[in-house]
PDB file of N, CA, C and O in Angstrom:
ATOM      1  N   TYR A   1     -14.278 -19.760   3.260  1.00  0.00           N
ATOM      2  CA  TYR A   1     -14.002 -18.574   4.059  1.00  0.00           C
ATOM      3  C   TYR A   1     -12.559 -18.547   4.546  1.00  0.00           C
ATOM      4  O   TYR A   1     -11.954 -17.475   4.568  1.00  0.00           O
ATOM      5  N   GLY A   2     -11.990 -19.663   4.932  1.00  0.00           N
ATOM      6  CA  GLY A   2     -10.630 -19.681   5.449  1.00  0.00           C
ATOM      7  C   GLY A   2      -9.565 -19.838   4.382  1.00  0.00           C
ATOM      8  O   GLY A   2      -8.376 -19.880   4.698  1.00  0.00           O
ATOM      9  N   PHE A   3      -9.969 -19.925   3.127  1.00  0.00           N
ATOM     10  CA  PHE A   3      -9.014 -20.135   2.048  1.00  0.00           C
ATOM     11  C   PHE A   3      -8.544 -18.814   1.469  1.00  0.00           C
ATOM     12  O   PHE A   3      -9.239 -17.801   1.542  1.00  0.00           O
ATOM     13  N   GLU A   4      -7.346 -18.844   0.890  1.00  0.00           N
ATOM     14  CA  GLU A   4      -6.821 -17.666   0.206  1.00  0.00           C
ATOM     15  C   GLU A   4      -7.412 -17.625  -1.190  1.00  0.00           C
ATOM     16  O   GLU A   4      -7.378 -18.618  -1.917  1.00  0.00           O
ATOM     17  N   VAL A   5      -7.952 -16.480  -1.562  1.00  0.00           N
ATOM     18  CA  VAL A   5      -8.549 -16.313  -2.880  1.00  0.00           C
ATOM     19  C   VAL A   5      -8.028 -15.028  -3.505  1.00  0.00           C
ATOM     20  O   VAL A   5      -7.494 -14.160  -2.813  1.00  0.00           O
ATOM     21  N   VAL A   6      -8.187 -14.914  -4.817  1.00  0.00           N
ATOM     22  CA  VAL A   6      -7.825 -13.696  -5.536  1.00  0.00           C
ATOM     23  C   VAL A   6      -9.119 -13.062  -6.019  1.00  0.00           C
ATOM     24  O   VAL A   6     -10.000 -13.743  -6.543  1.00  0.00           O
ATOM     25  N   GLY A   7      -9.224 -11.751  -5.838  1.00  0.00           N
ATOM     26  CA  GLY A   7     -10.433 -11.091  -6.294  1.00  0.00           C
ATOM     27  C   GLY A   7     -10.301  -9.585  -6.312  1.00  0.00           C
ATOM     28  O   GLY A   7      -9.287  -9.019  -5.903  1.00  0.00           O
ATOM     29  N   ILE A   8     -11.356  -8.950  -6.800  1.00  0.00           N
ATOM     30  CA  ILE A   8     -11.434  -7.489  -6.877  1.00  0.00           C
ATOM     31  C   ILE A   8     -12.649  -7.049  -6.076  1.00  0.00           C
ATOM     32  O   ILE A   8     -13.725  -7.637  -6.181  1.00  0.00           O
ATOM     33  N   TYR A   9     -12.459  -6.001  -5.269  1.00  0.00           N
ATOM     34  CA  TYR A   9     -13.580  -5.434  -4.528  1.00  0.00           C
ATOM     35  C   TYR A   9     -13.589  -3.933  -4.755  1.00  0.00           C
ATOM     36  O   TYR A   9     -12.545  -3.283  -4.702  1.00  0.00           O
ATOM     37  N   THR A  10     -14.773  -3.385  -5.008  1.00  0.00           N
ATOM     38  CA  THR A  10     -14.944  -1.940  -5.162  1.00  0.00           C
ATOM     39  C   THR A  10     -15.892  -1.458  -4.074  1.00  0.00           C
ATOM     40  O   THR A  10     -17.022  -1.936  -3.976  1.00  0.00           O
ATOM     41  N   TRP A  11     -15.438  -0.514  -3.258  1.00  0.00           N
ATOM     42  CA  TRP A  11     -16.250   0.074  -2.210  1.00  0.00           C
ATOM     43  C   TRP A  11     -17.206   1.094  -2.827  1.00  0.00           C
ATOM     44  O   TRP A  11     -16.958   1.569  -3.935  1.00  0.00           O
ATOM     45  N   PRO A  12     -18.299   1.440  -2.131  1.00  0.00           N
ATOM     46  CA  PRO A  12     -19.231   2.456  -2.646  1.00  0.00           C
ATOM     47  C   PRO A  12     -18.549   3.794  -2.963  1.00  0.00           C
ATOM     48  O   PRO A  12     -19.020   4.542  -3.820  1.00  0.00           O
ATOM     49  N   SER A  13     -17.447   4.094  -2.277  1.00  0.00           N
ATOM     50  CA  SER A  13     -16.707   5.343  -2.507  1.00  0.00           C
ATOM     51  C   SER A  13     -15.962   5.341  -3.837  1.00  0.00           C
ATOM     52  O   SER A  13     -15.519   6.388  -4.308  1.00  0.00           O
ATOM     53  N   GLY A  14     -15.825   4.146  -4.447  1.00  0.00           N
ATOM     54  CA  GLY A  14     -15.065   4.019  -5.686  1.00  0.00           C
ATOM     55  C   GLY A  14     -13.666   3.476  -5.472  1.00  0.00           C
ATOM     56  O   GLY A  14     -12.988   3.130  -6.440  1.00  0.00           O
ATOM     57  N   ASN A  15     -13.212   3.391  -4.213  1.00  0.00           N
ATOM     58  CA  ASN A  15     -11.910   2.793  -3.920  1.00  0.00           C
ATOM     59  C   ASN A  15     -11.948   1.322  -4.308  1.00  0.00           C
ATOM     60  O   ASN A  15     -12.982   0.667  -4.179  1.00  0.00           O
ATOM     61  N   THR A  16     -10.809   0.798  -4.789  1.00  0.00           N
ATOM     62  CA  THR A  16     -10.767  -0.602  -5.202  1.00  0.00           C
ATOM     63  C   THR A  16      -9.565  -1.320  -4.597  1.00  0.00           C
ATOM     64  O   THR A  16      -8.560  -0.706  -4.239  1.00  0.00           O
ATOM     65  N   TYR A  17      -9.703  -2.639  -4.495  1.00  0.00           N
ATOM     66  CA  TYR A  17      -8.593  -3.514  -4.112  1.00  0.00           C
ATOM     67  C   TYR A  17      -8.634  -4.708  -5.043  1.00  0.00           C
ATOM     68  O   TYR A  17      -9.684  -5.315  -5.253  1.00  0.00           O
ATOM     69  N   GLU A  18      -7.482  -5.037  -5.596  1.00  0.00           N
ATOM     70  CA  GLU A  18      -7.351  -6.215  -6.449  1.00  0.00           C
ATOM     71  C   GLU A  18      -6.175  -7.019  -5.934  1.00  0.00           C
ATOM     72  O   GLU A  18      -5.047  -6.527  -5.906  1.00  0.00           O
ATOM     73  N   GLY A  19      -6.429  -8.248  -5.527  1.00  0.00           N
ATOM     74  CA  GLY A  19      -5.341  -9.068  -5.027  1.00  0.00           C
ATOM     75  C   GLY A  19      -5.837 -10.228  -4.191  1.00  0.00           C
ATOM     76  O   GLY A  19      -6.958 -10.709  -4.356  1.00  0.00           O
ATOM     77  N   TYR A  20      -4.977 -10.664  -3.294  1.00  0.00           N
ATOM     78  CA  TYR A  20      -5.253 -11.839  -2.468  1.00  0.00           C
ATOM     79  C   TYR A  20      -6.035 -11.470  -1.216  1.00  0.00           C
ATOM     80  O   TYR A  20      -5.856 -10.401  -0.633  1.00  0.00           O
ATOM     81  N   TRP A  21      -6.913 -12.394  -0.822  1.00  0.00           N
ATOM     82  CA  TRP A  21      -7.730 -12.268   0.379  1.00  0.00           C
ATOM     83  C   TRP A  21      -7.562 -13.548   1.194  1.00  0.00           C
ATOM     84  O   TRP A  21      -7.391 -14.627   0.628  1.00  0.00           O
ATOM     85  N   SER A  22      -7.610 -13.431   2.505  1.00  0.00           N
ATOM     86  CA  SER A  22      -7.604 -14.594   3.388  1.00  0.00           C
ATOM     87  C   SER A  22      -8.514 -14.288   4.571  1.00  0.00           C
ATOM     88  O   SER A  22      -8.358 -13.258   5.227  1.00  0.00           O
ATOM     89  N   GLN A  23      -9.445 -15.161   4.840  1.00  0.00           N
ATOM     90  CA  GLN A  23     -10.399 -15.011   5.936  1.00  0.00           C
ATOM     91  C   GLN A  23     -11.111 -13.660   5.884  1.00  0.00           C
ATOM     92  O   GLN A  23     -11.322 -13.014   6.911  1.00  0.00           O
ATOM     93  N   GLY A  24     -11.476 -13.247   4.674  1.00  0.00           N
ATOM     94  CA  GLY A  24     -12.231 -12.021   4.492  1.00  0.00           C
ATOM     95  C   GLY A  24     -11.424 -10.737   4.587  1.00  0.00           C
ATOM     96  O   GLY A  24     -11.995  -9.647   4.562  1.00  0.00           O
ATOM     97  N   LYS A  25     -10.090 -10.849   4.697  1.00  0.00           N
ATOM     98  CA  LYS A  25      -9.229  -9.667   4.800  1.00  0.00           C
ATOM     99  C   LYS A  25      -8.203  -9.673   3.680  1.00  0.00           C
ATOM    100  O   LYS A  25      -7.820 -10.730   3.178  1.00  0.00           O
ATOM    101  N   ARG A  26      -7.758  -8.472   3.292  1.00  0.00           N
ATOM    102  CA  ARG A  26      -6.689  -8.368   2.299  1.00  0.00           C
ATOM    103  C   ARG A  26      -5.432  -8.980   2.916  1.00  0.00           C
ATOM    104  O   ARG A  26      -5.011  -8.594   4.006  1.00  0.00           O
ATOM    105  N   HIS A  27      -4.842  -9.935   2.205  1.00  0.00           N
ATOM    106  CA  HIS A  27      -3.684 -10.641   2.761  1.00  0.00           C
ATOM    107  C   HIS A  27      -2.876 -11.241   1.610  1.00  0.00           C
ATOM    108  O   HIS A  27      -3.392 -12.046   0.835  1.00  0.00           O
ATOM    109  N   GLY A  28      -1.609 -10.843   1.505  1.00  0.00           N
ATOM    110  CA  GLY A  28      -0.773 -11.267   0.388  1.00  0.00           C
ATOM    111  C   GLY A  28      -0.508 -10.067  -0.503  1.00  0.00           C
ATOM    112  O   GLY A  28      -0.556  -8.928  -0.039  1.00  0.00           O
ATOM    113  N   LEU A  29      -0.233 -10.306  -1.764  1.00  0.00           N
ATOM    114  CA  LEU A  29       0.043  -9.210  -2.695  1.00  0.00           C
ATOM    115  C   LEU A  29      -1.254  -8.616  -3.224  1.00  0.00           C
ATOM    116  O   LEU A  29      -2.206  -9.335  -3.527  1.00  0.00           O
ATOM    117  N   GLY A  30      -1.274  -7.278  -3.330  1.00  0.00           N
ATOM    118  CA  GLY A  30      -2.466  -6.631  -3.848  1.00  0.00           C
ATOM    119  C   GLY A  30      -2.226  -5.185  -4.223  1.00  0.00           C
ATOM    120  O   GLY A  30      -1.192  -4.598  -3.902  1.00  0.00           O
ATOM    121  N   ILE A  31      -3.214  -4.621  -4.917  1.00  0.00           N
ATOM    122  CA  ILE A  31      -3.165  -3.228  -5.366  1.00  0.00           C
ATOM    123  C   ILE A  31      -4.421  -2.530  -4.865  1.00  0.00           C
ATOM    124  O   ILE A  31      -5.540  -2.967  -5.134  1.00  0.00           O
ATOM    125  N   GLU A  32      -4.220  -1.439  -4.131  1.00  0.00           N
ATOM    126  CA  GLU A  32      -5.338  -0.625  -3.657  1.00  0.00           C
ATOM    127  C   GLU A  32      -5.301   0.722  -4.365  1.00  0.00           C
ATOM    128  O   GLU A  32      -4.263   1.382  -4.410  1.00  0.00           O
ATOM    129  N   THR A  33      -6.438   1.123  -4.916  1.00  0.00           N
ATOM    130  CA  THR A  33      -6.581   2.456  -5.494  1.00  0.00           C
ATOM    131  C   THR A  33      -7.559   3.205  -4.608  1.00  0.00           C
ATOM    132  O   THR A  33      -8.711   2.803  -4.447  1.00  0.00           O
ATOM    133  N   LYS A  34      -7.075   4.310  -4.030  1.00  0.00           N
ATOM    134  CA  LYS A  34      -7.866   5.071  -3.060  1.00  0.00           C
ATOM    135  C   LYS A  34      -7.680   6.551  -3.356  1.00  0.00           C
ATOM    136  O   LYS A  34      -6.639   7.132  -3.049  1.00  0.00           O
ATOM    137  N   GLY A  35      -8.708   7.158  -3.959  1.00  0.00           N
ATOM    138  CA  GLY A  35      -8.571   8.562  -4.359  1.00  0.00           C
ATOM    139  C   GLY A  35      -7.485   8.690  -5.412  1.00  0.00           C
ATOM    140  O   GLY A  35      -7.504   7.986  -6.421  1.00  0.00           O
ATOM    141  N   ARG A  36      -6.534   9.595  -5.175  1.00  0.00           N
ATOM    142  CA  ARG A  36      -5.447   9.777  -6.147  1.00  0.00           C
ATOM    143  C   ARG A  36      -4.244   8.886  -5.850  1.00  0.00           C
ATOM    144  O   ARG A  36      -3.228   8.982  -6.539  1.00  0.00           O
ATOM    145  N   TRP A  37      -4.337   8.022  -4.842  1.00  0.00           N
ATOM    146  CA  TRP A  37      -3.209   7.183  -4.426  1.00  0.00           C
ATOM    147  C   TRP A  37      -3.384   5.734  -4.855  1.00  0.00           C
ATOM    148  O   TRP A  37      -4.489   5.194  -4.832  1.00  0.00           O
ATOM    149  N   VAL A  38      -2.280   5.118  -5.245  1.00  0.00           N
ATOM    150  CA  VAL A  38      -2.252   3.685  -5.549  1.00  0.00           C
ATOM    151  C   VAL A  38      -1.178   3.057  -4.674  1.00  0.00           C
ATOM    152  O   VAL A  38      -0.045   3.535  -4.625  1.00  0.00           O
ATOM    153  N   TYR A  39      -1.546   1.969  -3.976  1.00  0.00           N
ATOM    154  CA  TYR A  39      -0.582   1.200  -3.189  1.00  0.00           C
ATOM    155  C   TYR A  39      -0.439  -0.160  -3.849  1.00  0.00           C
ATOM    156  O   TYR A  39      -1.430  -0.841  -4.115  1.00  0.00           O
ATOM    157  N   ARG A  40       0.811  -0.551  -4.113  1.00  0.00           N
ATOM    158  CA  ARG A  40       1.111  -1.876  -4.661  1.00  0.00           C
ATOM    159  C   ARG A  40       2.077  -2.547  -3.701  1.00  0.00           C
ATOM    160  O   ARG A  40       3.165  -2.036  -3.436  1.00  0.00           O
ATOM    161  N   GLY A  41       1.669  -3.691  -3.188  1.00  0.00           N
ATOM    162  CA  GLY A  41       2.580  -4.369  -2.278  1.00  0.00           C
ATOM    163  C   GLY A  41       1.897  -5.435  -1.458  1.00  0.00           C
ATOM    164  O   GLY A  41       0.867  -5.991  -1.838  1.00  0.00           O
ATOM    165  N   GLU A  42       2.510  -5.702  -0.315  1.00  0.00           N
ATOM    166  CA  GLU A  42       2.056  -6.775   0.556  1.00  0.00           C
ATOM    167  C   GLU A  42       1.019  -6.277   1.554  1.00  0.00           C
ATOM    168  O   GLU A  42       1.033  -5.120   1.975  1.00  0.00           O
ATOM    169  N   TRP A  43       0.123  -7.184   1.918  1.00  0.00           N
ATOM    170  CA  TRP A  43      -0.911  -6.930   2.914  1.00  0.00           C
ATOM    171  C   TRP A  43      -0.822  -8.019   3.971  1.00  0.00           C
ATOM    172  O   TRP A  43      -0.532  -9.173   3.656  1.00  0.00           O
ATOM    173  N   THR A  44      -1.069  -7.657   5.220  1.00  0.00           N
ATOM    174  CA  THR A  44      -1.050  -8.609   6.322  1.00  0.00           C
ATOM    175  C   THR A  44      -2.315  -8.422   7.147  1.00  0.00           C
ATOM    176  O   THR A  44      -2.483  -7.391   7.798  1.00  0.00           O
ATOM    177  N   HIS A  45      -3.194  -9.395   7.128  1.00  0.00           N
ATOM    178  CA  HIS A  45      -4.436  -9.381   7.910  1.00  0.00           C
ATOM    179  C   HIS A  45      -5.216  -8.082   7.750  1.00  0.00           C
ATOM    180  O   HIS A  45      -5.718  -7.535   8.732  1.00  0.00           O
ATOM    181  N   GLY A  46      -5.321  -7.584   6.517  1.00  0.00           N
ATOM    182  CA  GLY A  46      -6.118  -6.402   6.229  1.00  0.00           C
ATOM    183  C   GLY A  46      -5.367  -5.086   6.214  1.00  0.00           C
ATOM    184  O   GLY A  46      -5.931  -4.061   5.832  1.00  0.00           O
ATOM    185  N   PHE A  47      -4.091  -5.091   6.627  1.00  0.00           N
ATOM    186  CA  PHE A  47      -3.292  -3.865   6.682  1.00  0.00           C
ATOM    187  C   PHE A  47      -2.140  -3.920   5.689  1.00  0.00           C
ATOM    188  O   PHE A  47      -1.627  -4.995   5.378  1.00  0.00           O
ATOM    189  N   LYS A  48      -1.733  -2.737   5.187  1.00  0.00           N
ATOM    190  CA  LYS A  48      -0.504  -2.679   4.395  1.00  0.00           C
ATOM    191  C   LYS A  48       0.599  -3.201   5.301  1.00  0.00           C
ATOM    192  O   LYS A  48       0.733  -2.762   6.443  1.00  0.00           O
ATOM    193  N   GLY A  49       1.390  -4.143   4.787  1.00  0.00           N
ATOM    194  CA  GLY A  49       2.390  -4.734   5.654  1.00  0.00           C
ATOM    195  C   GLY A  49       3.635  -5.158   4.923  1.00  0.00           C
ATOM    196  O   GLY A  49       3.601  -5.477   3.734  1.00  0.00           O
ATOM    197  N   ARG A  50       4.712  -5.158   5.631  1.00  0.00           N
ATOM    198  CA  ARG A  50       6.033  -5.556   5.173  1.00  0.00           C
ATOM    199  C   ARG A  50       6.592  -4.608   4.133  1.00  0.00           C
ATOM    200  O   ARG A  50       7.313  -3.683   4.506  1.00  0.00           O
ATOM    201  N   TYR A  51       6.300  -4.781   2.834  1.00  0.00           N
ATOM    202  CA  TYR A  51       6.946  -3.953   1.814  1.00  0.00           C
ATOM    203  C   TYR A  51       5.948  -3.565   0.733  1.00  0.00           C
ATOM    204  O   TYR A  51       5.139  -4.382   0.295  1.00  0.00           O
ATOM    205  N   GLY A  52       6.016  -2.307   0.311  1.00  0.00           N
ATOM    206  CA  GLY A  52       5.141  -1.861  -0.762  1.00  0.00           C
ATOM    207  C   GLY A  52       5.458  -0.445  -1.183  1.00  0.00           C
ATOM    208  O   GLY A  52       6.316   0.218  -0.601  1.00  0.00           O
ATOM    209  N   ALA A  53       4.748   0.010  -2.209  1.00  0.00           N
ATOM    210  CA  ALA A  53       4.936   1.362  -2.738  1.00  0.00           C
ATOM    211  C   ALA A  53       3.580   2.040  -2.865  1.00  0.00           C
ATOM    212  O   ALA A  53       2.628   1.466  -3.392  1.00  0.00           O
ATOM    213  N   ARG A  54       3.511   3.277  -2.373  1.00  0.00           N
ATOM    214  CA  ARG A  54       2.313   4.099  -2.521  1.00  0.00           C
ATOM    215  C   ARG A  54       2.684   5.293  -3.376  1.00  0.00           C
ATOM    216  O   ARG A  54       3.659   5.987  -3.088  1.00  0.00           O
ATOM    217  N   GLN A  55       1.907   5.541  -4.437  1.00  0.00           N
ATOM    218  CA  GLN A  55       2.244   6.604  -5.382  1.00  0.00           C
ATOM    219  C   GLN A  55       1.010   7.425  -5.717  1.00  0.00           C
ATOM    220  O   GLN A  55      -0.090   6.896  -5.875  1.00  0.00           O
ATOM    221  N   SER A  56       1.223   8.746  -5.822  1.00  0.00           N
ATOM    222  CA  SER A  56       0.160   9.653  -6.248  1.00  0.00           C
ATOM    223  C   SER A  56       0.008   9.563  -7.759  1.00  0.00           C
ATOM    224  O   SER A  56       0.996   9.604  -8.492  1.00  0.00           O
ATOM    225  N   MET A  57      -1.227   9.439  -8.221  1.00  0.00           N
ATOM    226  CA  MET A  57      -1.473   9.392  -9.658  1.00  0.00           C
ATOM    227  C   MET A  57      -1.449  10.786 -10.275  1.00  0.00           C
ATOM    228  O   MET A  57      -1.438  10.916 -11.499  1.00  0.00           O
ATOM    229  N   SER A  58      -1.440  11.834  -9.443  1.00  0.00           N
ATOM    230  CA  SER A  58      -1.488  13.188  -9.995  1.00  0.00           C
ATOM    231  C   SER A  58      -0.187  13.971  -9.841  1.00  0.00           C
ATOM    232  O   SER A  58       0.120  14.817 -10.682  1.00  0.00           O
ATOM    233  N   SER A  59       0.588  13.707  -8.778  1.00  0.00           N
ATOM    234  CA  SER A  59       1.761  14.559  -8.543  1.00  0.00           C
ATOM    235  C   SER A  59       3.104  13.862  -8.704  1.00  0.00           C
ATOM    236  O   SER A  59       4.131  14.534  -8.789  1.00  0.00           O
ATOM    237  N   GLY A  60       3.126  12.543  -8.747  1.00  0.00           N
ATOM    238  CA  GLY A  60       4.394  11.827  -8.820  1.00  0.00           C
ATOM    239  C   GLY A  60       5.012  11.547  -7.467  1.00  0.00           C
ATOM    240  O   GLY A  60       6.044  10.879  -7.391  1.00  0.00           O
ATOM    241  N   ALA A  61       4.399  12.047  -6.378  1.00  0.00           N
ATOM    242  CA  ALA A  61       4.897  11.746  -5.034  1.00  0.00           C
ATOM    243  C   ALA A  61       4.806  10.239  -4.803  1.00  0.00           C
ATOM    244  O   ALA A  61       3.851   9.594  -5.238  1.00  0.00           O
ATOM    245  N   LYS A  62       5.813   9.679  -4.110  1.00  0.00           N
ATOM    246  CA  LYS A  62       5.860   8.226  -3.933  1.00  0.00           C
ATOM    247  C   LYS A  62       6.639   7.873  -2.671  1.00  0.00           C
ATOM    248  O   LYS A  62       7.615   8.537  -2.322  1.00  0.00           O
ATOM    249  N   TYR A  63       6.190   6.811  -1.991  1.00  0.00           N
ATOM    250  CA  TYR A  63       6.957   6.205  -0.904  1.00  0.00           C
ATOM    251  C   TYR A  63       7.100   4.736  -1.244  1.00  0.00           C
ATOM    252  O   TYR A  63       6.115   4.061  -1.546  1.00  0.00           O
ATOM    253  N   GLU A  64       8.325   4.242  -1.195  1.00  0.00           N
ATOM    254  CA  GLU A  64       8.568   2.817  -1.403  1.00  0.00           C
ATOM    255  C   GLU A  64       9.434   2.327  -0.267  1.00  0.00           C
ATOM    256  O   GLU A  64      10.537   2.827  -0.046  1.00  0.00           O
ATOM    257  N   GLY A  65       8.922   1.344   0.450  1.00  0.00           N
ATOM    258  CA  GLY A  65       9.675   0.833   1.582  1.00  0.00           C
ATOM    259  C   GLY A  65       8.825  -0.076   2.445  1.00  0.00           C
ATOM    260  O   GLY A  65       7.876  -0.702   1.973  1.00  0.00           O
ATOM    261  N   THR A  66       9.179  -0.137   3.718  1.00  0.00           N
ATOM    262  CA  THR A  66       8.511  -1.053   4.633  1.00  0.00           C
ATOM    263  C   THR A  66       7.307  -0.386   5.288  1.00  0.00           C
ATOM    264  O   THR A  66       7.247   0.834   5.447  1.00  0.00           O
ATOM    265  N   TRP A  67       6.351  -1.236   5.662  1.00  0.00           N
ATOM    266  CA  TRP A  67       5.098  -0.819   6.281  1.00  0.00           C
ATOM    267  C   TRP A  67       4.862  -1.697   7.497  1.00  0.00           C
ATOM    268  O   TRP A  67       5.310  -2.843   7.538  1.00  0.00           O
ATOM    269  N   ASN A  68       4.159  -1.161   8.490  1.00  0.00           N
ATOM    270  CA  ASN A  68       3.798  -1.925   9.678  1.00  0.00           C
ATOM    271  C   ASN A  68       2.398  -1.497  10.112  1.00  0.00           C
ATOM    272  O   ASN A  68       2.158  -0.314  10.354  1.00  0.00           O
ATOM    273  N   ASN A  69       1.486  -2.441  10.208  1.00  0.00           N
ATOM    274  CA  ASN A  69       0.100  -2.169  10.603  1.00  0.00           C
ATOM    275  C   ASN A  69      -0.544  -1.065   9.774  1.00  0.00           C
ATOM    276  O   ASN A  69      -1.277  -0.233  10.309  1.00  0.00           O
ATOM    277  N   GLY A  70      -0.279  -1.055   8.488  1.00  0.00           N
ATOM    278  CA  GLY A  70      -0.910  -0.109   7.589  1.00  0.00           C
ATOM    279  C   GLY A  70      -0.227   1.241   7.471  1.00  0.00           C
ATOM    280  O   GLY A  70      -0.688   2.098   6.716  1.00  0.00           O
ATOM    281  N   LEU A  71       0.869   1.450   8.205  1.00  0.00           N
ATOM    282  CA  LEU A  71       1.564   2.738   8.197  1.00  0.00           C
ATOM    283  C   LEU A  71       2.993   2.587   7.703  1.00  0.00           C
ATOM    284  O   LEU A  71       3.634   1.559   7.920  1.00  0.00           O
ATOM    285  N   GLN A  72       3.486   3.633   7.030  1.00  0.00           N
ATOM    286  CA  GLN A  72       4.898   3.663   6.649  1.00  0.00           C
ATOM    287  C   GLN A  72       5.699   3.602   7.943  1.00  0.00           C
ATOM    288  O   GLN A  72       5.450   4.382   8.862  1.00  0.00           O
ATOM    289  N   ASP A  73       6.663   2.679   8.025  1.00  0.00           N
ATOM    290  CA  ASP A  73       7.420   2.623   9.271  1.00  0.00           C
ATOM    291  C   ASP A  73       8.796   3.256   9.155  1.00  0.00           C
ATOM    292  O   ASP A  73       9.601   3.176  10.084  1.00  0.00           O
ATOM    293  N   GLY A  74       9.070   3.890   8.012  1.00  0.00           N
ATOM    294  CA  GLY A  74      10.262   4.722   7.922  1.00  0.00           C
ATOM    295  C   GLY A  74      11.454   4.126   7.221  1.00  0.00           C
ATOM    296  O   GLY A  74      12.421   4.847   6.975  1.00  0.00           O
ATOM    297  N   TYR A  75      11.443   2.854   6.886  1.00  0.00           N
ATOM    298  CA  TYR A  75      12.576   2.255   6.184  1.00  0.00           C
ATOM    299  C   TYR A  75      12.273   2.261   4.694  1.00  0.00           C
ATOM    300  O   TYR A  75      11.729   1.290   4.167  1.00  0.00           O
ATOM    301  N   GLY A  76      12.621   3.347   4.010  1.00  0.00           N
ATOM    302  CA  GLY A  76      12.301   3.416   2.597  1.00  0.00           C
ATOM    303  C   GLY A  76      12.768   4.701   1.962  1.00  0.00           C
ATOM    304  O   GLY A  76      13.531   5.469   2.547  1.00  0.00           O
ATOM    305  N   THR A  77      12.292   4.920   0.746  1.00  0.00           N
ATOM    306  CA  THR A  77      12.640   6.105  -0.028  1.00  0.00           C
ATOM    307  C   THR A  77      11.370   6.868  -0.355  1.00  0.00           C
ATOM    308  O   THR A  77      10.375   6.290  -0.793  1.00  0.00           O
ATOM    309  N   GLU A  78      11.419   8.170  -0.138  1.00  0.00           N
ATOM    310  CA  GLU A  78      10.290   9.037  -0.450  1.00  0.00           C
ATOM    311  C   GLU A  78      10.682   9.938  -1.611  1.00  0.00           C
ATOM    312  O   GLU A  78      11.742  10.563  -1.593  1.00  0.00           O
ATOM    313  N   THR A  79       9.823  10.000  -2.616  1.00  0.00           N
ATOM    314  CA  THR A  79      10.007  10.923  -3.735  1.00  0.00           C
ATOM    315  C   THR A  79       8.908  11.965  -3.611  1.00  0.00           C
ATOM    316  O   THR A  79       7.727  11.623  -3.557  1.00  0.00           O
ATOM    317  N   TYR A  80       9.290  13.227  -3.565  1.00  0.00           N
ATOM    318  CA  TYR A  80       8.338  14.311  -3.360  1.00  0.00           C
ATOM    319  C   TYR A  80       7.778  14.796  -4.694  1.00  0.00           C
ATOM    320  O   TYR A  80       8.341  14.516  -5.752  1.00  0.00           O
ATOM    321  N   ALA A  81       6.680  15.516  -4.632  1.00  0.00           N
ATOM    322  CA  ALA A  81       6.023  16.012  -5.843  1.00  0.00           C
ATOM    323  C   ALA A  81       6.958  16.869  -6.691  1.00  0.00           C
ATOM    324  O   ALA A  81       6.819  16.914  -7.913  1.00  0.00           O
ATOM    325  N   ASP A  82       7.920  17.558  -6.044  1.00  0.00           N
ATOM    326  CA  ASP A  82       8.855  18.412  -6.793  1.00  0.00           C
ATOM    327  C   ASP A  82      10.038  17.638  -7.361  1.00  0.00           C
ATOM    328  O   ASP A  82      10.927  18.226  -7.977  1.00  0.00           O
ATOM    329  N   GLY A  83      10.054  16.298  -7.154  1.00  0.00           N
ATOM    330  CA  GLY A  83      11.129  15.461  -7.677  1.00  0.00           C
ATOM    331  C   GLY A  83      12.246  15.196  -6.694  1.00  0.00           C
ATOM    332  O   GLY A  83      13.101  14.345  -6.940  1.00  0.00           O
ATOM    333  N   GLY A  84      12.252  15.918  -5.575  1.00  0.00           N
ATOM    334  CA  GLY A  84      13.262  15.674  -4.547  1.00  0.00           C
ATOM    335  C   GLY A  84      13.084  14.306  -3.927  1.00  0.00           C
ATOM    336  O   GLY A  84      11.992  13.738  -3.957  1.00  0.00           O
ATOM    337  N   LYS A  85      14.173  13.771  -3.358  1.00  0.00           N
ATOM    338  CA  LYS A  85      14.117  12.440  -2.750  1.00  0.00           C
ATOM    339  C   LYS A  85      14.658  12.489  -1.336  1.00  0.00           C
ATOM    340  O   LYS A  85      15.489  13.328  -0.987  1.00  0.00           O
ATOM    341  N   GLY A  86      14.163  11.570  -0.541  1.00  0.00           N
ATOM    342  CA  GLY A  86      14.654  11.423   0.817  1.00  0.00           C
ATOM    343  C   GLY A  86      14.688   9.960   1.188  1.00  0.00           C
ATOM    344  O   GLY A  86      13.771   9.207   0.859  1.00  0.00           O
ATOM    345  N   ASP A  87      15.738   9.557   1.870  1.00  0.00           N
ATOM    346  CA  ASP A  87      15.854   8.193   2.382  1.00  0.00           C
ATOM    347  C   ASP A  87      15.702   8.247   3.885  1.00  0.00           C
ATOM    348  O   ASP A  87      16.193   9.163   4.544  1.00  0.00           O
ATOM    349  N   SER A  88      15.015   7.255   4.416  1.00  0.00           N
ATOM    350  CA  SER A  88      14.866   7.194   5.863  1.00  0.00           C
ATOM    351  C   SER A  88      15.272   5.817   6.344  1.00  0.00           C
ATOM    352  O   SER A  88      15.093   4.815   5.652  1.00  0.00           O
ATOM    353  N   GLY A  89      15.817   5.792   7.528  1.00  0.00           N
ATOM    354  CA  GLY A  89      16.314   4.535   8.057  1.00  0.00           C
ATOM    355  C   GLY A  89      15.677   4.106   9.342  1.00  0.00           C
ATOM    356  O   GLY A  89      16.205   3.220  10.014  1.00  0.00           O
ATOM    357  N   GLY A  90      14.559   4.695   9.718  1.00  0.00           N
ATOM    358  CA  GLY A  90      13.909   4.266  10.941  1.00  0.00           C
ATOM    359  C   GLY A  90      12.602   4.982  11.155  1.00  0.00           C
ATOM    360  O   GLY A  90      12.258   5.921  10.436  1.00  0.00           O
ATOM    361  N   ALA A  91      11.874   4.521  12.163  1.00  0.00           N
ATOM    362  CA  ALA A  91      10.573   5.107  12.462  1.00  0.00           C
ATOM    363  C   ALA A  91      10.729   6.597  12.712  1.00  0.00           C
ATOM    364  O   ALA A  91      11.631   7.030  13.428  1.00  0.00           O
ATOM    365  N   GLY A  92       9.853   7.359  12.121  1.00  0.00           N
ATOM    366  CA  GLY A  92       9.886   8.800  12.300  1.00  0.00           C
ATOM    367  C   GLY A  92      10.862   9.498  11.388  1.00  0.00           C
ATOM    368  O   GLY A  92      11.035  10.712  11.496  1.00  0.00           O
ATOM    369  N   GLY A  93      11.519   8.762  10.473  1.00  0.00           N
ATOM    370  CA  GLY A  93      12.384   9.412   9.498  1.00  0.00           C
ATOM    371  C   GLY A  93      13.767   9.239   9.718  1.00  0.00           C
ATOM    372  O   GLY A  93      14.583   9.749   8.951  1.00  0.00           O
TER     373      GLY A  93
END
């Protein structure tokens, strides 16, 4: 239970996670597929953490940058569905 393991989990909704687990939580590098979104990056105690990329499988929209407690914290690059890009340097943009 306290060891880091690698595995795949599929929720009843069809969402999946493939990557590292520690103490029953996503922790380390992993890939989450949730609806039309895929997140590839680091996880910290069950939350998206530190650095990763979330991309839409249907529109090309993407955010790549830092995360804190499962949320984009604003240090990264956003690519919009129309191909436009935006860089942000802090919380809130």
